[in-house]
N, C-alpha and C positions, 0 to 999 in steps of 0.2 A: 437824582444826582444833584449835589450842591455845587453849582457852577461858581459860586462866590469863593469856593476853596481854591480856585485857580486864577492866575493873572495872565493876561496876554501882553506880549511885548513885541515890538517891531525893531529889528536891528538893521543897520545900514551896511554891515560887513559881517561875514561869517567869522572873521577873526575876532569878533567880540565874544565868541563862544569858544571855550577850550576844545581842542581837537578831540580829546578822549570823551568829553561830555556829549558832543554831537554824534560821534560814531557809536556811542553806547545806545543811541536810539535806533540803530539799524539792526535788522535781523541778519543772520549770517549770509543769507542769500539775497540781500538787498541790492547787491551789485556795486561796481566801482564808481559809478557816476554820481552817487549820492554821498560819497565819502567827503569828509571835511577837506581832505587834501585836494580832491578834484575841484570842488566848488571854490575853494580858497585860491587855487592857482588861477582860475578864470578871473577872479577879482584882482589878484596881485598883478597880473599882466595886462590889466585894463581891457580884457576881452568883453567884460561886462562892467557896468558902472560908468561913471564919467559921462561922456557925450555919446555913448553907444546906443542909447535908447533902452538899455536894460538897467533901470535903477534898482539896486539891491534893497529888498524890504522883507527879509526872512521873518516869518512869524513864529514866535516862541510861546509855549505854555509853561508856566512855572507854578509850583505848589506853594503852600504857605511858608515853606522854608527856603524859598527862592531857588529851588532845584528845578532844572529843566526836565520836564516829563513829556514834552511833545514839541514838535517843530514841523514847519512846512517851508520848503525852499520856495521863495516868492520874489517876484520882480514886478515893478511897475513899468509897463512897456509903452513906449512912444511910437511904436510901429508894430508890424506883424512879421518881420523877417526872423528867420532862424527858428521857426516853430514847427513847420511841417503839418500844421492844421490851418487851413486857409480861411480867413474871415475878412478878406479885403472887401467883399460885397457888403458885409455888415457895416464896416467902417464907412463905406461910400453912402449907404442908406442913412446913417447918422448925419453925415456931412450934408446930404441933400435936404435934411430937415433942420439944418443949422444947429445941430447938437454935436458936442465933442465925443468921439469914440475913444480917443487917447487922452490921457493915459488909462490903461486897463490893468487889472491885476492878473498875473500869470504865474501859476505854479507849474514849473516844468524844469527839465534839465536843458540849459541853453544849447541850441544847435544839435540836439541829440534826440532823435525820435525813438526812444527806447522805453518800453513799459517797465514800471517799477513803483514802489511805494512813494507816495507824495505826502502822506500823513504819517510822520515819523513819531513813534510812541515808545516810551520806556516799557520794558517788560515788567516793571514793578507796579504799574498802575492799571486801571480798568481801560482796556483798549477802546471799547465802544464809547466810553464816557469822554475820553480825550479826543477821539475822532469828532464827536459832536461839538466839543468846544472849539476845535480848530476850524471846522467848516463854518460854524456860526460866527466865529471871529473873523474869518475871511469876508463874509458877507457884511459884517459890521464895518470892517475897514473900507469896503467899497462905498457904502452909503455915507459914512462919516466924512470921507474925503472926496465925495462927489465924483467918484469914478463911474465909468459906464458899465463895467462888467467884471466878472471873475471867470477865469478859465483854468481848468486843471487838466493837463495833457498827459494821456497814457498812464493813468493810475491803475492800481491793482483792482481786481474784481470786488473784493471786500470793501474797498474804499468807494467804489462806484455806488454801492448800496446806500451808504451814508450820504453821499452827495445827492443822489436822486431823492432820498427822503427829505432833504432840505431844499428841494426845488431846483436843483441843477438838471439841465437837459443833456442827454447823452448824444454823442455824435460818433459815427463809425468811420474808421480808416482801414485801409487794406495794406498790409505789408507782405513780404515774401520771405519765408524762412526755410532753411535746409535742415533736415532731421537725419540724424545718424541712426541707422537701424542695425547697429552692431557690425558695420562693414569692416572687413579686415584690410582692405586696400581700395584704391580708386577703381580698379577693374570690377570689384564686387559691387560697388556703387553703380557703375555703369550697367551692370547686368540687371539691376533692379528697374532700369528705365525702359520705356518703350523703344522699339527699334529706331523710330524717327529721331528721338532725342539722343539716343546713344550714338547714332551715326553723326548727328550734328556736332556733338561735343568732340568726338574723335577727329572730325574734319577741322574744327577750330584749333584744337591742340596741335594737330599736324602742321597747320599753316604757320603757327608760331614756332614750332620746332624747326622748321626750315631755316629759321634765322640763327640757329645754333646758339641760343641764349643759355645763360647759366643763372641759377636762382640761389639766393642766400637767405635763409630764415634766421632772423636775429631776435632772440628773446630780449625783452626790455632791459633786463639786468646786464646784458652784454653789449647793448647798443652804444656806440661811441658818439661823440659830439658830431663827427663827420657824417655818421649814419643819419642822425636826426637832421642835420643841415641839408643833406641831399634829399631826404624825404620831404622836408619843407619846400625845397625848390620845386619838387614835383607837385606837391599840394597846391602851392601858389600858382603854378602854371595852369592847373585845371581851372581855377577861377578866372584867370586872365583869358583863357580860351573862350570862356562864357561871358566875357566882358563884365566881370564882377570882381569884387574884392574879398579876400579871405576873411572869415570871422575870427580865426585864431592866429596868434603870432608865433614866430619861431621860438621866442622865449617861453611861451606857454608850453609848447611841446617839450622843449628841453627840460623845463622844471617838472612837468608831469613825469617824464622819463626818469627823473631823479627821485621824486617822492613816492611814486607807486610803480616801480619798474615791473613788478610781477604781473601787472595787468596789461602789459603792452607786448606786441609781437610785430616786428617789421619784416616785410618780405621785399627783397630787392632783386631786380632783374638786370643782368649785365650782358652786353654784346661786345665781343672782342676785348673783354677785360674792362670795359667801361660801363658804369652803371647808367641805365637809361630810364628806369621806371621803378616805382615802389608803391606799396600799399601798407596800410596799418590796420591791425586787428586790436580790439580791446577784449581782453580775456577775463572771464569770471570762472575760475576753476570750481568754486563751491557750487554754483548753480549749473555748472557744465554748459556754459554758453560762450560763444565768441561773437563779437559784433564787428562787422565790416564798416569802418568809419570813413577812411579817405584813401584815395588812390590818385596817382598822377604819373605823367611821363614827359620826358624832354625830347623824345624822339617817337614819332608815330610808327607803329607797326600794326597791321590788321590783326584783330582778335587778341591783342596783348592785354587789353582791359579785362576780357573774360578770363584769360589765363591767370593774371596776377591777382585780380580782385575776387575771383570765384574759385577756379580750379586749384590753384596753389593753396588757397585758404581751406578748401574742402579736404585736400590731402593732409593739411596740418590738423584739422579737426579729427579726421580718422586716426591719424597717428597718435594723437593725444587722448583719444576717447571722449572728445567733447560731443555732447548730444545735440546741441542746437547752434546753428550759425545764422544770425540775423544779418541780412545783407543791406539793411537801411530802408529808407522810405521809398515808396512807389517802385515802379519797374517791372511791368509784365514780362519783359524779356528775361527776367530771372527764372521764370517757369521753364524756359527752354534749356536752362542749365541745372535743373533738378530741384528748384525751390517750389514751395507750396504756399498758397495764399493763406493769410491769417488775418482775421478781423480783430482789431483792437479799438478801444473807445476812449473818448475824452469827455469832459463834463463842462458845461457852460451855464453861467447865471448872469442874466442881464437885469440891471436895476429898474429900468423903465418898463412898466407893465405892457405898454403897447408894443414896443419892440420885442419884448420877450415872447409875446403871443405870436408875432409875425415870424420870429426865428423858430419857434416851436413848429409852426406849420411848414416852414422850409425843411426843418430836420426830419419831420415825419415823411415828407416826400423823398428827401434824400435817402432816408433809411430804406425805403422800398426800392429805390434805384440801386443802392449799394448791395442789397440782398440779391437783386437780379444779376448784378455784375458778378458777384461771387459765385452764383449758380452757373453763370456762363464760364467763369474761370475753371470751375470744377469739371467742366466737360473737356478740359485740356490738361488734366493732371499728367505730369511727365512719368509717373510710376506705372509699371505694368499692372500692379494690383493695389487697390486702395487699402487692403488689409494691413499693409505694413506701415501705414501712416500713423504718426504719434498724435 
């Protein structure tokens, strides 16, 4: 391949690229989080960029005619918040050796632990060739700018192959996903579970039902400003209860609801006609997936979290024929609610050979531990028969 036929360019705002040109790099099932509208809204509302520690540095590949044929969502990070792959110990090791770990290069969807393409490539060019250019370009950016490392979080399997070929080390993470086995209703889903899990869910739902709540499912296209404002109040309260600050602003949600409403679904719970809690799903009808993103409440009720964030969402997926519901990062407790463990991977490249070797040894040990952990989880699968797993 003649790499000289392509030019690499770093942009400091995705608005430097035409929306249609960026989205043309996405396959139909790439999902909503990589769309220009989504990433641009994060930048427009200052959820990334500025003093957030997420410096925008998207990497572009252009051909001789200055046409964009490849791209990588990329940020220079001054911390490790909002990533869901934890490398604080690596940063501490660098600090103890008087070496800077930050800034680092990170290809990921901010605040979103969802697998998907990270090497975006036009259908008109050789995919493997542009993958090679993008990964090599990422490494060059790290070395030329004296960065510590490059990290690609939750890429697709085909991308992992190229990343590994170019010296990236793979790291395992475990998430919990719900799979639709053609259920006609929630009762049929319950019938597929072991008796213990079935009884547990019925008990939790009955406890919530005693409060005589009502639920309203609101497609993004029908959500009002008041709906989004109440949702944000709940979302913000969740962070406050954990003595933290929310990553996203109310303006961000309002704008997202306006530019890509077909990808959002709000669920609101009311008591005595007064809304008390809400949850948000991001929906990808093409890939037949729903992603549980955020939930919150302004009044505590036992088991309301499970009802609103899981059971109402599962009912929605069954009704809409959605095949997979990803409930977010971590959370073994999701298995008791019908979710199954899924191992996904990230890729990491450290410029310093000594630290790279040390991290490799760590990841080898961690990989063995994660495999044992998943084996243990498999002993507690909530389904009566593993044959129906997807």
